[in-house]
FIDREN-174483 format. One line per field, with one value per atom (N, C-alpha, C): atom name; residue number from 1; residue in three letters; z, y, x. Coordinates in Angstrom, 1 decimal. Atoms other than C-alpha are relative to their C-alpha. Last residue first. Layout:
// residues N
name	(CA ...)
resi	(NUM ...)
resn	(ALA ...)
z	(Z ...)
y	(Y ...)
x	(X ...)
This chain:
// residues 234
name	(N CA C N CA C N CA C N CA C N CA C N CA C N CA C N CA C N CA C N CA C N CA C N CA C N CA C N CA C N CA C N CA C N CA C N CA C N CA C N CA C N CA C N CA C N CA C N CA C N CA C N CA C N CA C N CA C N CA C N CA C N CA C N CA C N CA C N CA C N CA C N CA C N CA C N CA C N CA C N CA C N CA C N CA C N CA C N CA C N CA C N CA C N CA C N CA C N CA C N CA C N CA C N CA C N CA C N CA C N CA C N CA C N CA C N CA C N CA C N CA C N CA C N CA C N CA C N CA C N CA C N CA C N CA C N CA C N CA C N CA C N CA C N CA C N CA C N CA C N CA C N CA C N CA C N CA C N CA C N CA C N CA C N CA C N CA C N CA C N CA C N CA C N CA C N CA C N CA C N CA C N CA C N CA C N CA C N CA C N CA C N CA C N CA C N CA C N CA C N CA C N CA C N CA C N CA C N CA C N CA C N CA C N CA C N CA C N CA C N CA C N CA C N CA C N CA C N CA C N CA C N CA C N CA C N CA C N CA C N CA C N CA C N CA C N CA C N CA C N CA C N CA C N CA C N CA C N CA C N CA C N CA C N CA C N CA C N CA C N CA C N CA C N CA C N CA C N CA C N CA C N CA C N CA C N CA C N CA C N CA C N CA C N CA C N CA C N CA C N CA C N CA C N CA C N CA C N CA C N CA C N CA C N CA C N CA C N CA C N CA C N CA C N CA C N CA C N CA C N CA C N CA C N CA C N CA C N CA C N CA C N CA C N CA C N CA C N CA C N CA C N CA C N CA C N CA C N CA C N CA C N CA C N CA C N CA C N CA C N CA C N CA C N CA C N CA C N CA C N CA C N CA C N CA C N CA C N CA C N CA C N CA C N CA C N CA C N CA C N CA C N CA C N CA C N CA C N CA C N CA C N CA C N CA C N CA C N CA C N CA C N CA C N CA C N CA C N CA C N CA C N CA C N CA C N CA C N CA C N CA C N CA C N CA C N CA C N CA C N CA C N CA C N CA C N CA C N CA C N CA C N CA C N CA C N CA C N CA C)
resi	(234 234 234 233 233 233 232 232 232 231 231 231 230 230 230 229 229 229 228 228 228 227 227 227 226 226 226 225 225 225 224 224 224 223 223 223 222 222 222 221 221 221 220 220 220 219 219 219 218 218 218 217 217 217 216 216 216 215 215 215 214 214 214 213 213 213 212 212 212 211 211 211 210 210 210 209 209 209 208 208 208 207 207 207 206 206 206 205 205 205 204 204 204 203 203 203 202 202 202 201 201 201 200 200 200 199 199 199 198 198 198 197 197 197 196 196 196 195 195 195 194 194 194 193 193 193 192 192 192 191 191 191 190 190 190 189 189 189 188 188 188 187 187 187 186 186 186 185 185 185 184 184 184 183 183 183 182 182 182 181 181 181 180 180 180 179 179 179 178 178 178 177 177 177 176 176 176 175 175 175 174 174 174 173 173 173 172 172 172 171 171 171 170 170 170 169 169 169 168 168 168 167 167 167 166 166 166 165 165 165 164 164 164 163 163 163 162 162 162 161 161 161 160 160 160 159 159 159 158 158 158 157 157 157 156 156 156 155 155 155 154 154 154 153 153 153 152 152 152 151 151 151 150 150 150 149 149 149 148 148 148 147 147 147 146 146 146 145 145 145 144 144 144 143 143 143 142 142 142 141 141 141 140 140 140 139 139 139 138 138 138 137 137 137 136 136 136 135 135 135 134 134 134 133 133 133 132 132 132 131 131 131 130 130 130 129 129 129 128 128 128 127 127 127 126 126 126 125 125 125 124 124 124 123 123 123 122 122 122 121 121 121 120 120 120 119 119 119 118 118 118 117 117 117 116 116 116 115 115 115 114 114 114 113 113 113 112 112 112 111 111 111 110 110 110 109 109 109 108 108 108 107 107 107 106 106 106 105 105 105 104 104 104 103 103 103 102 102 102 101 101 101 100 100 100 99 99 99 98 98 98 97 97 97 96 96 96 95 95 95 94 94 94 93 93 93 92 92 92 91 91 91 90 90 90 89 89 89 88 88 88 87 87 87 86 86 86 85 85 85 84 84 84 83 83 83 82 82 82 81 81 81 80 80 80 79 79 79 78 78 78 77 77 77 76 76 76 75 75 75 74 74 74 73 73 73 72 72 72 71 71 71 70 70 70 69 69 69 68 68 68 67 67 67 66 66 66 65 65 65 64 64 64 63 63 63 62 62 62 61 61 61 60 60 60 59 59 59 58 58 58 57 57 57 56 56 56 55 55 55 54 54 54 53 53 53 52 52 52 51 51 51 50 50 50 49 49 49 48 48 48 47 47 47 46 46 46 45 45 45 44 44 44 43 43 43 42 42 42 41 41 41 40 40 40 39 39 39 38 38 38 37 37 37 36 36 36 35 35 35 34 34 34 33 33 33 32 32 32 31 31 31 30 30 30 29 29 29 28 28 28 27 27 27 26 26 26 25 25 25 24 24 24 23 23 23 22 22 22 21 21 21 20 20 20 19 19 19 18 18 18 17 17 17 16 16 16 15 15 15 14 14 14 13 13 13 12 12 12 11 11 11 10 10 10 9 9 9 8 8 8 7 7 7 6 6 6 5 5 5 4 4 4 3 3 3 2 2 2 1 1 1)
resn	(UNK UNK UNK UNK UNK UNK UNK UNK UNK UNK UNK UNK UNK UNK UNK UNK UNK UNK UNK UNK UNK UNK UNK UNK UNK UNK UNK UNK UNK UNK UNK UNK UNK UNK UNK UNK UNK UNK UNK UNK UNK UNK UNK UNK UNK UNK UNK UNK UNK UNK UNK UNK UNK UNK UNK UNK UNK UNK UNK UNK UNK UNK UNK UNK UNK UNK UNK UNK UNK UNK UNK UNK UNK UNK UNK UNK UNK UNK UNK UNK UNK UNK UNK UNK UNK UNK UNK UNK UNK UNK UNK UNK UNK UNK UNK UNK UNK UNK UNK UNK UNK UNK UNK UNK UNK UNK UNK UNK UNK UNK UNK UNK UNK UNK UNK UNK UNK UNK UNK UNK UNK UNK UNK UNK UNK UNK UNK UNK UNK UNK UNK UNK UNK UNK UNK UNK UNK UNK UNK UNK UNK UNK UNK UNK UNK UNK UNK UNK UNK UNK UNK UNK UNK UNK UNK UNK UNK UNK UNK UNK UNK UNK UNK UNK UNK UNK UNK UNK UNK UNK UNK UNK UNK UNK UNK UNK UNK UNK UNK UNK UNK UNK UNK UNK UNK UNK UNK UNK UNK UNK UNK UNK UNK UNK UNK UNK UNK UNK UNK UNK UNK UNK UNK UNK UNK UNK UNK UNK UNK UNK UNK UNK UNK UNK UNK UNK UNK UNK UNK UNK UNK UNK UNK UNK UNK UNK UNK UNK UNK UNK UNK UNK UNK UNK UNK UNK UNK UNK UNK UNK UNK UNK UNK UNK UNK UNK UNK UNK UNK UNK UNK UNK UNK UNK UNK UNK UNK UNK UNK UNK UNK UNK UNK UNK UNK UNK UNK UNK UNK UNK UNK UNK UNK UNK UNK UNK UNK UNK UNK UNK UNK UNK UNK UNK UNK UNK UNK UNK UNK UNK UNK UNK UNK UNK UNK UNK UNK UNK UNK UNK UNK UNK UNK UNK UNK UNK UNK UNK UNK UNK UNK UNK UNK UNK UNK UNK UNK UNK UNK UNK UNK UNK UNK UNK UNK UNK UNK UNK UNK UNK UNK UNK UNK UNK UNK UNK UNK UNK UNK UNK UNK UNK UNK UNK UNK UNK UNK UNK UNK UNK UNK UNK UNK UNK UNK UNK UNK UNK UNK UNK UNK UNK UNK UNK UNK UNK UNK UNK UNK UNK UNK UNK UNK UNK UNK UNK UNK UNK UNK UNK UNK UNK UNK UNK UNK UNK UNK UNK UNK UNK UNK UNK UNK UNK UNK UNK UNK UNK UNK UNK UNK UNK UNK UNK UNK UNK UNK UNK UNK UNK UNK UNK UNK UNK UNK UNK UNK UNK UNK UNK UNK UNK UNK UNK UNK UNK UNK UNK UNK UNK UNK UNK UNK UNK UNK UNK UNK UNK UNK UNK UNK UNK UNK UNK UNK UNK UNK UNK UNK UNK UNK UNK UNK UNK UNK UNK UNK UNK UNK UNK UNK UNK UNK UNK UNK UNK UNK UNK UNK UNK UNK UNK UNK UNK UNK UNK UNK UNK UNK UNK UNK UNK UNK UNK UNK UNK UNK UNK UNK UNK UNK UNK UNK UNK UNK UNK UNK UNK UNK UNK UNK UNK UNK UNK UNK UNK UNK UNK UNK UNK UNK UNK UNK UNK UNK UNK UNK UNK UNK UNK UNK UNK UNK UNK UNK UNK UNK UNK UNK UNK UNK UNK UNK UNK UNK UNK UNK UNK UNK UNK UNK UNK UNK UNK UNK UNK UNK UNK UNK UNK UNK UNK UNK UNK UNK UNK UNK UNK UNK UNK UNK UNK UNK UNK UNK UNK UNK UNK UNK UNK UNK UNK UNK UNK UNK UNK UNK UNK UNK UNK UNK UNK UNK UNK UNK UNK UNK UNK UNK UNK UNK UNK UNK UNK UNK UNK UNK UNK UNK UNK UNK UNK UNK UNK UNK UNK UNK UNK UNK UNK UNK UNK UNK UNK UNK UNK UNK UNK UNK UNK UNK UNK UNK UNK UNK UNK UNK UNK UNK UNK UNK UNK UNK UNK UNK UNK UNK UNK UNK UNK UNK UNK UNK UNK UNK UNK UNK UNK UNK UNK UNK UNK UNK UNK UNK UNK UNK UNK UNK UNK UNK UNK UNK UNK UNK UNK UNK UNK UNK UNK UNK UNK UNK UNK UNK UNK UNK UNK UNK UNK UNK UNK UNK UNK UNK UNK UNK UNK UNK UNK UNK UNK UNK UNK UNK UNK UNK UNK UNK UNK UNK UNK)
z	(-0.9 4.1 -1.1 0.2 1.8 0.7 1.4 1.6 -0.4 0.4 5.3 -1.3 0.5 5.9 -0.3 -1.2 8.5 -0.5 -0.8 5.9 1.2 -1.6 4.4 0.8 -0.9 0.7 1.4 -1.1 -1.9 1.0 -1.0 -5.2 1.2 -1.0 -8.4 1.5 0.2 -11.7 1.3 0.4 -11.7 0.1 -0.2 -10.1 -0.5 0.8 -10.7 0.0 1.3 -9.2 -0.7 0.9 -5.8 -1.3 0.1 -3.9 -0.6 0.9 -5.2 -0.2 0.1 -2.5 -1.4 0.2 -2.8 -0.3 1.2 -2.8 -0.6 0.8 0.2 -1.5 0.0 2.1 -1.0 0.7 1.5 -0.2 1.1 2.8 -0.9 0.5 5.7 -1.3 0.7 6.5 -0.4 1.6 6.7 -0.4 0.4 10.4 -1.7 -0.1 11.7 -0.6 1.1 10.5 0.1 -0.3 13.0 -1.2 0.5 12.4 0.5 1.0 14.1 -0.4 -0.5 15.8 -1.2 -0.7 15.1 0.9 -1.0 12.3 1.1 -0.2 10.0 1.3 0.0 10.2 0.3 1.4 9.1 -0.3 1.0 11.8 -1.4 -0.4 15.1 -1.5 -0.5 13.9 0.2 1.1 11.8 0.4 0.8 14.5 -1.1 -0.8 17.0 -0.8 -0.3 15.0 0.5 1.3 13.8 -0.1 0.7 17.3 -1.5 -0.5 18.7 -0.6 0.5 18.7 0.5 -0.8 19.5 -0.3 -1.1 17.7 0.7 -1.3 14.3 1.1 0.2 10.8 1.2 -0.6 12.3 -0.5 1.1 10.2 0.3 0.7 12.9 -0.7 -1.2 14.4 -0.5 -0.2 11.2 0.8 1.1 11.1 -0.2 -0.7 14.6 -1.3 -0.8 13.1 0.6 0.7 10.0 1.0 0.3 12.0 -0.8 -1.3 13.8 -0.2 -0.9 10.8 1.2 1.1 8.7 0.7 -0.3 12.1 -1.0 0.5 12.0 0.1 -1.0 13.3 -0.2 -0.5 10.3 0.9 -0.9 9.4 0.8 -0.4 6.0 1.1 -1.3 4.1 0.2 -0.2 0.1 1.7 -1.2 -1.3 0.6 -1.1 -4.6 1.2 -1.0 -7.7 0.9 -1.0 -10.9 0.9 -0.6 -12.5 0.6 -1.4 -14.7 0.3 -1.2 -17.3 1.4 -0.8 -20.1 1.2 0.8 -22.0 0.4 0.1 -18.8 -1.1 -0.1 -18.6 0.1 1.1 -20.4 0.2 1.4 -18.9 -0.5 0.3 -15.2 -1.4 0.0 -15.3 -0.2 1.1 -16.2 -0.5 1.0 -13.5 -1.3 -0.2 -10.9 -1.1 0.4 -12.3 0.2 1.4 -12.1 -0.5 0.6 -8.6 -1.8 -0.4 -7.7 -0.5 0.8 -9.4 0.2 1.1 -7.2 -1.1 0.0 -4.7 -0.8 0.2 -5.8 0.3 1.3 -6.0 -0.7 1.0 -2.8 -1.5 -0.7 -1.1 -1.0 0.8 -3.1 0.2 1.5 -2.0 -0.9 0.6 1.8 -1.5 -0.7 3.9 -0.6 0.4 1.9 0.5 -1.1 1.3 0.0 -0.3 -1.6 1.4 -0.7 -1.3 0.1 0.4 -3.8 0.8 1.2 -3.7 -0.6 0.9 -0.7 -1.3 -0.1 1.4 -1.0 -1.2 0.4 0.0 0.2 -2.1 1.4 -1.3 -1.8 -0.4 -0.3 -5.2 1.4 -1.2 -5.5 0.3 -0.6 -8.7 1.0 -0.9 -9.3 0.4 -0.9 -11.8 0.8 0.3 -12.8 0.8 -1.1 -12.5 -0.4 -0.2 -15.2 0.8 -0.7 -16.4 0.0 -0.4 -19.0 0.8 0.9 -19.4 0.6 -0.5 -17.3 -0.8 0.4 -19.2 0.3 1.4 -18.9 -0.6 0.0 -15.1 -1.7 -0.6 -15.1 -0.4 0.9 -17.1 0.4 1.4 -15.2 -1.0 -0.7 -11.8 -1.2 -0.2 -13.6 0.2 1.2 -14.7 0.2 0.6 -11.3 -1.3 -0.5 -9.5 -0.7 0.0 -11.6 0.4 1.5 -11.7 -0.3 0.2 -7.9 -1.3 -0.6 -7.7 -0.1 0.9 -9.7 0.4 1.3 -7.8 -1.0 0.1 -3.9 -1.4 -0.9 -3.9 0.0 0.8 -7.1 1.1 1.4 -6.4 -0.5 0.0 -2.8 -1.1 -1.1 -3.2 0.0 0.8 -6.5 0.8 1.1 -4.9 -0.5 -0.5 -2.0 -0.7 -0.8 -3.5 0.5 0.6 -6.1 0.8 0.8 -3.4 -1.0 0.5 -1.7 -1.2 -0.4 0.2 -0.6 0.5 -1.6 0.4 1.1 -1.1 -0.4 0.7 2.3 -1.1 0.4 3.0 -0.5 0.3 4.4 -0.1 -0.5 3.9 -0.1 -0.3 3.5 0.4 -0.7 2.5 -0.1 -0.1 0.7 0.8 -0.4 -0.3 0.0 -0.9 -0.5 0.6 0.1 -3.8 0.9 -0.8 -3.7 0.2 -0.4 -6.5 0.8 -0.6 -6.8 0.3 0.2 -8.9 0.4 -0.7 -9.0 -0.5 0.6 -10.0 0.8 1.4 -9.0 -0.9 0.3 -5.3 -1.4 -1.1 -4.2 -0.3 -0.6 -7.3 1.0 1.1 -8.9 0.8 -0.1 -5.9 -0.7 -1.3 -5.9 0.3 0.2 -9.6 1.4 0.6 -8.8 -0.2 -1.0 -5.9 -0.8 -0.9 -8.5 1.1 0.8 -11.2 1.0 0.4 -8.7 -0.7 -1.2 -7.7 0.1 0.0 -11.1 1.1 1.1 -12.0 0.5 1.1 -8.9 -0.7 1.1 -6.7 -1.3 0.8 -4.8 -1.2 0.0 -3.1 -0.8 1.4 -2.6 0.6 -0.2 0.2 -1.4 0.7 -0.1 0.5 0.0 2.3 -0.7 0.2 1.8 0.1 0.2 3.4 -0.1 0.2 3.5 -0.3 1.2 5.1 -0.4 0.9 7.7 -1.3 0.7 10.1 -0.9 -0.3 12.4 -0.5 -1.3 12.5 0.2 0.0 8.7 1.5 0.5 9.1 -0.3 -0.9 12.1 -0.9 -0.6 9.9 0.9 1.0 7.1 0.9 0.4 9.5 -0.9 -1.3 11.0 -0.4 -0.5 7.4 1.4 0.6 6.5 0.2 -0.3 9.3 -1.0 -1.2 8.7 0.6 0.2 5.0 1.6 -1.2 5.6 0.4 -0.2 2.3 1.0 -1.1 2.2 -0.3 0.6 -0.1 0.8 -0.8 1.3 -0.5 0.1 -0.9 0.5 0.2 0.0 0.2)
y	(-1.1 9.7 0.8 0.5 6.8 1.1 -0.4 8.4 -0.6 -1.3 8.6 0.1 0.2 4.5 1.8 0.1 4.5 0.2 -1.3 6.2 -0.6 0.5 3.4 1.1 -0.9 3.8 -0.7 0.6 1.8 0.8 -0.8 3.5 -0.5 0.2 1.1 1.1 -1.0 1.7 0.2 -1.2 -1.7 0.8 -1.2 -5.1 1.1 0.1 -8.7 1.4 -0.1 -8.4 0.1 -1.3 -7.4 -0.1 0.1 -10.6 1.0 1.0 -10.4 0.0 1.6 -7.9 -0.4 0.5 -3.8 -1.8 -0.4 -3.5 0.0 0.9 -5.7 0.5 1.2 -4.0 -0.7 -0.4 -0.5 -1.4 0.0 -2.1 0.5 1.2 -3.3 -0.2 0.7 -0.2 -1.2 -0.1 1.9 -1.0 0.2 1.2 0.0 1.6 0.9 -0.5 0.6 4.6 -1.5 -0.1 5.6 -0.7 1.1 6.3 0.2 -0.4 8.4 -1.4 -0.3 6.5 0.6 -1.4 6.1 0.0 0.7 3.6 0.9 1.1 4.9 -0.7 1.2 8.1 -0.8 0.6 11.5 -1.2 -0.7 13.3 -0.8 0.1 12.1 -0.2 1.3 11.0 0.0 1.1 14.1 -1.5 -0.2 16.4 -0.8 0.2 15.1 0.1 1.5 15.1 -0.5 0.4 18.8 -1.7 -0.1 19.8 -0.8 1.2 18.7 -0.2 1.2 22.1 -1.1 0.1 24.9 -1.5 -0.9 26.8 -0.3 0.9 25.2 1.1 0.8 27.3 -1.4 -0.3 30.3 -1.1 -0.5 30.2 0.4 -1.5 29.9 0.4 -0.8 26.8 1.4 -0.4 25.1 1.0 -1.1 25.7 0.1 -1.4 23.8 1.0 -0.4 20.7 1.4 -0.3 20.9 0.3 -1.3 20.7 0.8 -0.9 17.6 1.4 -0.4 16.1 0.8 -1.0 16.6 0.4 -1.4 15.4 0.9 -0.4 12.3 1.5 -1.0 11.0 -0.1 0.5 9.8 0.7 -0.7 11.0 -0.7 -1.1 9.7 0.8 -0.1 7.3 1.1 -1.4 6.8 0.0 0.1 3.9 1.4 -1.1 3.6 -0.2 0.3 1.3 1.4 -1.2 1.7 0.0 -0.1 -1.7 1.5 -0.6 -2.0 0.5 0.9 -4.6 0.6 0.1 -2.3 -0.9 0.7 -2.3 -0.4 1.4 -1.4 -0.6 0.7 1.9 -1.6 -0.1 4.3 -1.0 0.2 2.8 0.5 1.3 2.4 -0.1 0.7 6.0 -1.5 0.1 7.3 -0.7 0.6 6.0 0.3 1.3 6.7 -0.8 0.5 10.0 -1.6 0.4 10.5 -0.2 0.9 9.8 0.1 1.2 11.9 -1.2 0.1 14.9 -1.6 0.3 14.5 -0.2 1.4 14.7 -0.8 0.4 18.0 -1.4 0.1 19.4 -1.0 0.6 18.4 -0.1 1.5 19.9 -0.8 0.1 23.1 -1.5 -0.1 23.5 -0.9 0.5 22.4 0.1 -0.6 24.1 -0.5 -1.3 23.2 1.0 -0.5 19.7 1.5 -1.3 17.7 0.6 -0.8 14.1 1.4 0.2 11.8 0.6 0.6 12.0 -0.1 -1.2 14.3 -0.3 -0.3 11.0 1.2 -0.7 10.8 -0.1 -0.8 9.6 0.5 -0.1 7.8 1.1 -1.3 6.5 0.2 -0.2 3.0 1.6 -1.4 2.3 0.1 -0.6 -1.6 1.3 -1.0 -3.6 0.7 -1.2 -6.9 1.2 -0.7 -10.3 1.5 0.8 -12.6 0.5 1.3 -9.7 -0.8 0.8 -7.2 -0.8 0.8 -4.9 -0.7 1.5 -3.1 -1.2 0.4 -0.1 -1.3 0.4 0.1 -0.3 1.3 -0.1 -0.6 0.7 2.8 -1.4 0.0 4.8 -1.2 0.4 4.2 -0.2 1.3 5.4 -1.0 0.4 8.6 -1.3 0.3 8.9 -0.3 1.0 8.1 -0.3 1.8 10.1 -1.0 0.0 13.4 -1.3 0.2 12.7 -0.3 1.0 12.6 -0.5 1.0 15.5 -1.2 -0.2 17.5 -1.1 0.6 16.3 0.1 1.0 16.8 -0.6 1.2 18.9 -1.2 0.2 21.3 -1.2 0.8 21.3 -0.5 1.3 22.3 -0.7 0.8 25.1 -1.5 0.5 26.4 -0.8 0.9 27.0 -0.8 1.3 28.4 -0.9 0.6 30.9 -1.3 0.8 31.6 -0.8 -1.0 32.8 -1.1 1.0 30.8 1.0 -0.4 33.1 -0.7 -1.6 33.1 0.7 0.0 29.0 1.6 -0.2 29.0 0.4 -1.6 28.2 -0.4 -0.5 25.0 1.4 -1.7 24.6 0.2 -0.7 20.9 1.0 -0.8 18.6 1.0 -0.9 15.6 1.3 -1.3 13.1 1.1 -0.4 9.6 1.4 -1.5 8.2 0.4 -0.3 4.3 1.8 -1.2 2.9 0.6 -0.8 -0.7 1.3 0.8 -3.1 0.5 -0.6 -1.1 -0.7 0.1 -3.1 1.2 0.6 -3.7 0.4 1.4 -3.1 -0.5 0.8 -0.3 -1.4 0.6 1.0 -0.7 1.2 0.6 -0.1 1.3 2.5 -1.0 0.4 5.3 -1.3 0.4 5.9 -1.0 1.2 6.1 -0.8 0.9 8.7 -1.5 0.8 10.3 -1.0 0.8 10.6 -0.6 1.2 11.9 -0.9 0.9 14.5 -1.2 0.5 15.6 -0.7 1.1 16.1 -0.8 0.0 18.3 -1.1 -1.1 18.7 0.1 1.1 15.4 0.9 -0.9 17.5 -0.6 -0.4 14.7 0.9 -1.3 13.6 0.2 -1.0 9.8 1.4 -1.3 6.8 1.0 -1.0 3.2 1.4 -1.3 0.3 1.0 -1.2 -3.4 1.2 -1.1 -5.7 0.6 0.9 -8.5 0.8 1.3 -7.5 -0.9 1.0 -5.2 -1.3 0.5 -3.0 -1.1 0.8 -2.3 -0.9 1.0 -1.2 -1.1 0.7 1.0 -1.3 0.7 2.4 -0.9 1.0 3.2 -0.7 1.3 5.2 -1.2 0.5 7.3 -1.2 0.8 7.7 -0.7 1.1 9.3 -1.1 0.8 11.5 -1.2 0.3 12.9 -1.1 1.4 13.3 -0.7 0.2 15.7 -1.2 -1.3 16.6 -0.1 -1.2 13.1 1.0 -1.1 9.7 1.4 -0.9 6.2 1.2 -1.2 3.4 1.0 -1.1 -0.1 1.3)
x	(1.0 -35.2 -0.8 1.6 -34.2 -0.8 0.3 -30.3 -1.5 0.3 -30.0 -0.8 1.5 -30.6 -0.2 1.2 -27.6 -1.3 0.9 -25.5 -0.9 0.1 -23.1 -0.5 0.2 -24.2 0.3 0.3 -22.5 -0.2 -0.1 -22.0 -0.6 0.6 -21.6 0.4 1.3 -20.6 -0.6 -0.4 -18.7 -1.0 0.7 -19.4 0.7 1.3 -18.6 -0.8 -0.6 -15.0 -1.3 0.5 -16.3 0.2 1.3 -15.6 -0.9 0.6 -12.2 -1.5 -0.3 -11.3 -0.3 -1.1 -10.8 0.2 0.0 -14.7 1.6 1.0 -15.1 0.5 -0.9 -12.2 -0.9 -1.3 -13.9 0.7 0.4 -17.3 1.3 0.4 -15.6 -0.4 -1.1 -14.0 -0.3 -0.6 -16.8 0.8 1.2 -18.5 0.3 0.0 -15.0 -1.1 -1.2 -14.2 -0.5 -1.4 -17.3 0.7 -0.9 -21.0 1.5 -1.0 -23.6 0.9 -1.4 -26.4 0.5 0.0 -30.3 1.5 -1.1 -30.0 0.2 0.8 -32.9 0.6 -0.6 -31.2 -1.1 -0.3 -32.7 0.5 1.1 -34.7 0.6 1.6 -33.3 -0.8 0.1 -29.6 -1.4 0.2 -29.7 -0.2 1.3 -30.7 0.1 1.5 -28.5 -0.9 0.1 -24.9 -1.4 0.1 -25.6 -0.4 1.4 -26.7 0.2 0.5 -23.0 -1.5 -1.1 -21.6 -0.7 -0.9 -24.7 0.8 -0.2 -27.1 1.2 0.3 -27.0 0.3 1.1 -27.3 -0.4 1.3 -25.8 -1.0 0.6 -22.5 -1.6 -0.9 -20.0 -1.1 -0.1 -22.4 0.1 1.8 -22.5 -0.3 0.6 -18.8 -1.2 -0.3 -18.2 -0.3 0.8 -19.9 0.2 1.5 -18.2 -0.8 0.0 -15.0 -1.1 -0.3 -15.8 -0.1 1.4 -17.2 0.3 0.8 -13.8 -1.4 -0.6 -11.8 -0.7 -1.5 -13.7 0.3 -0.8 -17.0 1.5 -1.3 -18.7 0.7 -0.7 -22.2 1.0 1.2 -23.2 0.9 0.5 -20.6 -1.1 0.4 -20.6 -0.5 0.8 -18.9 0.0 -0.1 -17.4 -0.8 1.0 -16.9 0.4 0.0 -14.7 -1.2 1.2 -13.8 0.2 -0.1 -10.7 -1.3 0.1 -10.6 0.1 -1.6 -9.0 -0.2 -0.6 -12.5 1.4 0.6 -14.5 1.0 -1.5 -12.3 -0.4 -1.2 -14.8 0.9 0.3 -18.2 1.3 0.1 -16.8 -0.2 -1.5 -14.9 -0.4 -0.7 -18.5 1.2 0.7 -20.2 0.7 0.4 -17.8 -0.5 -1.2 -16.9 0.0 -0.2 -20.5 1.3 0.9 -20.9 0.1 -0.6 -17.8 -0.9 -1.2 -19.3 0.5 0.5 -22.4 0.8 0.2 -19.9 -0.9 -1.3 -18.5 -0.4 -0.4 -22.0 1.0 0.9 -23.0 0.2 -0.3 -20.0 -0.7 -1.2 -20.9 0.8 0.3 -24.4 1.5 -1.5 -23.1 -0.4 -1.2 -25.9 1.4 -0.1 -29.1 1.4 -0.1 -28.4 0.1 -0.3 -29.3 -0.2 1.0 -28.8 0.3 1.5 -27.4 -1.0 -0.2 -23.5 -1.1 -0.1 -24.0 -0.2 1.7 -24.5 -0.5 0.8 -21.0 -1.5 0.9 -18.4 -0.5 0.8 -15.1 -1.0 0.2 -14.0 -0.9 1.0 -12.7 0.2 0.0 -10.5 -1.1 1.3 -10.1 0.4 -0.6 -7.9 -1.1 0.0 -10.0 0.9 1.0 -8.9 0.0 0.9 -7.2 -1.2 -0.6 -4.9 -1.4 1.2 -5.0 0.3 0.7 -1.9 -1.0 -0.5 0.7 -1.0 -1.2 0.3 0.5 0.2 -3.4 1.6 0.9 -3.2 0.2 -0.9 -0.5 -0.2 -1.2 -2.7 1.1 0.7 -5.8 1.3 -0.2 -3.5 -0.8 -1.3 -3.1 0.3 -0.6 -6.6 1.3 0.5 -8.3 0.8 -0.7 -5.8 -0.6 -1.5 -6.5 0.4 -0.2 -10.3 1.5 0.3 -10.2 0.0 -0.9 -8.4 -0.3 -1.0 -10.8 1.1 0.1 -13.7 1.1 1.1 -13.2 -0.1 -0.5 -10.1 -0.9 -1.2 -11.0 0.6 -0.1 -14.5 1.4 0.8 -14.0 -0.2 -0.5 -11.5 -0.5 -1.5 -12.8 0.6 0.6 -16.6 1.4 0.5 -15.2 -0.5 -1.1 -12.8 -0.6 -0.7 -15.8 1.4 -0.9 -18.2 1.1 -0.9 -21.1 0.8 -1.1 -23.1 1.1 0.0 -26.5 1.6 -0.1 -26.6 0.6 1.3 -25.5 0.1 0.6 -22.1 -1.4 1.5 -20.4 -0.1 0.1 -16.6 -1.4 1.3 -16.2 0.2 0.1 -12.9 -1.4 1.3 -12.0 0.0 -0.5 -9.2 -1.5 0.8 -10.4 0.4 -0.1 -9.5 -0.8 1.2 -8.5 0.0 -0.3 -6.5 -1.2 1.0 -6.0 0.4 1.4 -4.1 -1.1 1.0 -0.5 -1.3 1.1 2.9 -1.1 -0.1 6.4 -1.4 0.5 5.7 -0.1 0.2 7.7 -0.6 -1.5 9.0 -0.3 -0.7 5.2 1.4 0.8 3.7 0.9 -0.6 6.5 -1.0 -1.4 5.4 0.6 0.1 1.7 1.5 0.2 2.6 -0.2 -1.3 4.7 -0.6 -0.8 1.8 1.2 0.4 -0.4 0.5 0.0 1.9 -0.8 -1.1 2.3 0.3 -0.2 -1.2 1.3 -1.0 -1.6 0.2 0.6 -5.0 1.2 1.0 -3.9 -0.3 1.1 -1.0 -0.8 0.4 1.6 -1.3 0.5 4.1 -0.8 -0.5 4.6 -0.6 0.4 4.4 0.4 -0.8 5.2 -1.0 0.4 3.3 1.0 -0.8 3.5 -0.3 -0.1 1.3 1.0 1.1 0.3 -0.1 -0.7 3.4 -0.7 1.0 1.4 0.4 -0.3 4.8 -1.2 -0.9 4.3 0.6 0.3 0.8 1.0 1.1 1.5 -0.1 -0.7 4.5 -0.8 -0.9 2.6 0.7 1.2 0.0 0.7 0.6 2.9 -1.0 -1.3 4.5 -0.6 0.1 1.1 0.9 1.0 1.1 -0.4 -0.1 4.5 -1.2 -0.7 4.0 0.2 -0.5 0.9 1.0 -0.8 0.0 0.8 0.4 -0.9 1.0 -0.4 -0.3 -1.0 0.9 -0.3 0.2 -0.7 1.2 -1.0 0.6 0.0 1.0)
């Protein structure tokens, strides 16, 4: 596994934990996912370390909530660049290497991390929704475009996951006046939108990611699996 992040120290710490566990090998690279050359360098680092690349997973993202009439160009460009453009760049650079390696008896896999916002319009995060609808489109269009190379493209779409991104969003929603106090966003969504009445954690998501990486998902492409406690049916 090759882990890419702006914060090389954090990526290396994760790689070190994987290596120390003894059941895998990982390397880390410093990269800005919004730059094509950094994506190409991460692919090259993977090939240097492991000889080939079989799976690409694209998980970079951020959210800066604004009401619709408060969105400006800087807000739009930042979110769309990190959440959508970077995913396209990563998919394209990874697929180039996979195509160069030639077809195998098993499919190569590209995995895109979407969101409940890939299918659900939300009034406080218009640009984020737009970027994640774009993630769904990249998953569908990529699956169509790359099938001739035996590359599948799937994704998974979390809802409320307790991570630094959501913790910051919770604070930002109070700052913009959409919520009265911290923690209210979690409480309101659990009460009003979720069929499974709790927030989720990374452990709730990792099994789906592992499934999409595994051979059990070989006969799937163009799919976005929701792991959102039933939010998408509300």
